C-alpha positions, 0 to 999 in steps of 0.5 A: 500500500503507498502512502499519499500525504495529501496535506489535509488533516481533520479534527475528531468531533465530539462523537468520535467522527471524522469528515472525509474531504470531498475531494477524496470522496470524489476521487475515490467514488465515495457517495452518501449512504455508502458503506465503509469498512473500518479496520487497523493494520498495525498502527494505521486506521484503514477506511476501504469502500465496502463491496456488495453484500447482503444487508442481512448477513454480509454474504457477498454470494448470490446477491440480488439488488433491490432498491440499491441494496443487496440480498443473498439467496440464502436470506431471499429463501428464508424471506419466502417461508 
């Protein structure tokens, strides 16, 4: 992973939130309501745009899109019972 210093800094607010600058969101194609995965890699906090996954179980297999949400075939089957 390459480190790219954008020169931007942000403060954490009273609720622990950090605003991602619009320039970075546009560059990475991050839209409102997109889900981001957050994890720690050694001493670094990493944010990545989450891939498509089932809204119920987070599976990435057998997905069907419905109203900009994804549901897997297993969960879809459970809904029909």
